N, C-alpha and C positions, 0 to 999 in steps of 0.2 A: 227601814223599809218594810218592817213587819208589823203585826197588829194583834189586838186582843179584845174583842167586843162580843157580839152575839153569835151563837151557834145557829147555823141554818137549820130551820125546821123543815123547810121545803127547798130541795136542791134541784135544779134543772126545771124551773117553772115557766120560763119564757122562751119561746122558740126564737133563735137568732139565725136568720137566713141571709144576712147581708154579706157573709164571707164566702167567697167561691171556694169550692173544694174539688179535688180530682174526682172524676166519676168512678164510683165503686163498681166492683165486678158483678154485684147482685143487687141487694136492696139499697136504696139511697141512704147515705149517711146524714144524720141530722145532729147538730150541736145545740145544746140547750144552755141558756144563761142560768147561772146559779145565783139566786138572790139570798143574801144573808140579812141585810137591813131592808125592810119593806120600802119600796119606793113610794113617793107621794102619788096620789091619784092624778091622772092627766087633767089639765085644765082646758076645757073647751076642745079636747082632742085625744227430770231424773238426773241427779248430779254425778259427774264423771270423777274418777280418781285423779285426773289431771289437775283439778283444782287443788287437791291436797298436796300433790307433788310440787306444784308451783308455789303454794304457800310456804312450804318448808324451804324451798330454794330461795324464795324472796328473803326469808329471814337469814339464811346462811350467806347468800351473796351480798345482800345489802348490809348485813351486819359487818361482814368483812370489809365492805366498801367504806362503811362509816369509820372503822378503825384505821383504814388506809388514809382516809381524808384527815383524820385527827392527828395522825402521827407523821405524815409526810407532806401535809399541805397540798396534796394532789388535787386536781380539778374535780369537783363534785359531779359535774355533768359527765365527765369521762367515766367516772366510777359507775354512775348509774346506767349509762349506755352499755357499758361492759356487762353489768349485772343483768340487764334485759337480754342482751345477746346470749349470755351464759344460760339463762333460763330457757330461752327458745331452743338453744342447741341441745340442752340436756333433755328436755321434755318433748322436743320436736313439735312444739305447740306454737303456732303463730295465729293470734286471734284474727278472725275474719269479720267482715261486716255483719254476718249472721250472729257471731258471738257478741258483738257490741249491741245488736238488736235485742238479744236476750237480757243484757244488762238494762237497757232502756225499758224493756217490758217489766222487769222486776221493780224498777223505780216507779213506773206508772201504776203498778198494782199497789205498792206501799203508800203512794201519795194519798189515796182516798181511805186509807186505813188509819186515820188520825184520831178517831174517837171524838173526844170533847175538845181537842186542840183547835183553837181559833174557830174557823168556819167549817171544820170537818175535813180540812185538806192541808197536807204538808206542802202543797204546790208552791204557794207564795214564798215560804221560808227557804225552800230548796232553790228557787230562782234567786233569792237574795244572797244565798251562799255562793252560787256561781258568779254572780255579779260582783260581790265584794272580794272574792278570790281573784278576780280578773282585773278589777278596777284600781289596783295598786300600781299599775304600770306607769313608768316614767320614760317617755320617749327619749329624753336627753341622755340619761344614764343607761338606758336599756335594762332597767331592773324592774322587778315586780311582775305582775301579771299572773296568768294561770299556770305557767310552766312548772313551778316547783311546789305548788300547793302549800305555801308556807304558813297558812293560817292554822296548820296543825300544831304550830309551836308558839310558846309564849315568847315575847309579849304580844305578838300580833293577834293571837287568839283572844287576848283580853282587851284589845283596843275598844274604846267606847263605841265606835261605829259598828263593831261586830258583836255587840251585846245581843244575846238570844240566839246566836247562830250555833251554839252548842247543841241546840235541838236538832238542827239540820245535819250537823256533823255526826251526831249519834245515830240518826236514821241512816245516813250513808255508810257508817261504819259496819252496820249489819249487812248491808249489801256488799261491801268490800270483802267481808268474811266469806261470802258465797262465791265471789268472783275475785280472788286474790291477785290475779294476773293484771287487772286494770290499775293504772296509776290513779292517785287521788285527783290529780288535775283533770284527767279525762273523765273520771267518775263524777266529779262535782259539776263540770260544765255540761256533761251529758244529762245530769239531773236538771240543769236549767233548761235544756232543750226539751226534755220530757215535760217539765212543768208548763212551759208556754204552749206546747202542742196539745197536751191533754186537757188544758183549760180553754180549749176552743180557739187558740191563737194560731198565728201563721206558722208555716214550716221554717225551722231554723237550720240552715246548712251547717254541718258539723263534721269534723274528722278527728281521729285520735292521733296521739303522738307526744303528748305532754309527759314529762318525767318528774319524779318526786325528788325534791332537794333536801337540804339540811337546815337546821335552825339558823345557821349563820347567814342564810339568804333571806331571812324574814325581813319584811319592809318596815320602815319607821312609821310611827303614827302620823296622822294628818293627811294621808293621801286620798282619803274618801271624802265625799261632800259633807259639809256642815249645814244642816237643814235650817239654821237660823240666819244664814247669810243671804246675800243678794246676787245680782247678775255678774258682777266682777269676780266674785268667788267661784261661781259655776264655770265661768270661762277659764279661770286659772286652773281649777281642778281637772276639768274635762279636756282642756287644751293640753295639759301635761300628758294626757293619755293619747292625744292626737286627734281629738274630735272637734268638729266645727259646730256652729250654732244649730244648724238643722239636725245634726246627729244628737246634740245635747237634748233638744226638745223631743226627738223621737224616743230616746232612752227614758226620758221622764215619763213617757206613756206607760212604763212598767208599773206606775202607781195606780193603774186600774186594778191591780191585784193587792191583796193583803190589807194589813192594818197596822197602826202604830200601837205600842204598848208603853204605858207610863213607867213601868218598872224596868224598861230597857232604854229607850231613847228619851223618855220623859214626856213624849207626845202620846196622844190617845185617840183612837178611832180609825175607821176605814175612810178611804178616799171616794169610793163609789158604793152604790147599792148592791153590786154583785161582785164582791172581792175575790171570787174564785173563778172568774171568767174574763178572758182577755177581750176587751172592746176598746173603742175610742171614747168611752164614757168619761174618762178622766178629763179629756179636753172639752167635751161637750158641757160637762158640769161646770168647768172653770168659767165658761162664757155664759151659760144659761142661768146659773144660780147667783144669788146675792150673797157675798161672803163678808162676814163681820168677825172682829176679833173675839175670841172665846173668853168669857169671864170665868177664870178659875185660878187655882194656885200653881198651875204648871207653866211651862215655857210658852212664849207667844205662838199661837196657832190660830187659824181661822176656822169658822164653822159656817155651815149653810144656814142662812137666816130662816128658811122655811121650816125645816124639820129638826135642825140642830143635831142631826145624827151623823153628819159627814164632817170631815176635816180636810184642811189643806195646810201644808207647811209654808213658811215664808218663801222657801225656794220654789215651791209650786206656783205661788202667786206671781213670782217673777216671770214665769213662762208667759203670762198674759199682760204683764205690765211693762216689760222690756220690749221696745220696738223691734229689736233684732230677733227676738224669740217669738213674738206674738204672731207674726205672719205665718210661721210654720205651725204654731198651735192652732190657729184658725183653720188652716188647710186640713189638718188632721181631724179637727172637730167636724168639718164638713164632709170628709171622705174617709170612711173606715178602711176601704181597700188601699188607699194611698198610705195610711198609717201602717197597715199590716206590711206593706211592701218595704217601707223604710225601716220599720221596727225590726223586721227579719234581717235586713242587711246590717244594721248597726249592732244588733245583739250578736250576730255571727262574728263581726269584727271584734267586739268586746271580748268574746270568749277565746280569741286567738292572740290577744295581746301578750307579748313577751315570749312567744313560742317561735323559735327559729324555723323557717319554712322547711328546711331539710329534715326536720324531725318528724313531720307529718307522714303518715303511712300512705297517704293518697294525695296526688296532686290536685284533685278536685274534691270538694266537700261532699259528704253523703247526705241523703235525705232519709231520716229514720221514720218508720211507719208508726202511726198511732195504734193503740190497742183496737180501736174500732175498725180501722182500715184492715187489720189482720184478720178480723172476724168475717169480713165481707168477701 
């Protein structure tokens, strides 16, 4: 779900006013679409000491917890919960929503400090990290999901579907060093929230409470989608997570962002002309463009006949060729607000997969403010 093509020379060049936003307190907030691949011309139309203390205690408490787990086969979740409580009791530090907002802000600031990486933004790859860390959930066995952040460990970190996500994990590791009290599961999913919202997407309800697990809890390979497959595969993979047809299609809309890299997935190119802006263009392009098989030495993928600069995966084309999926794809192509509403709901659900409800620090999800909203 990530990409490597052209760097944007012009970022934020087209005003996008179709997405309703909360009224700001002063000047109106405007979101601009960032174009990387030029679209075709229209036809006839101050850090506290608490962080250091927490970091040391994390090492001590979790290190001891790891030893306890290895020598007594005690429950890892119990060890981790005890460690968290010990840290809070020792430091008298209980993170508030404001503390998590600071983490969000740092992620948002780092996102656009990507230099020559892809389209000048880490946003798409941070969203991919959050999605792949959460999408391993199996509803039948109640294993996987975002709760233990097991992509930190081999062999899960080396699974083919996770190729290239070391980039995102490295970015997040620097933020973790600044905020050592946050769990990796909370950090990675909060990164996904920041990515969507800062790239002009909808608000994603989110709340903390994930705990970090051990290598023994890493999930087996094969739980994430195989882009070469068809509708039956998509329903099997997403159905295992607990998603229906409508939710599968809505989640597919994340391909409005980013690009594929031949040296990672084997595929190459962006799905849309503005791969760092959340829109319903993914669905619109699936219907409006003519798609043909790309003639090259790589795996089977489609390209748009007109510019040959966009790509679609076999699983993308299933979204418009499968009758059960097509009606939802058409609805999202016709209505960006509907897509945003459903996308927000399904991403929030995805990011909470595998997390026991009692672990969350709040009964109701929070709404994190964007950087722009905090300026107004």
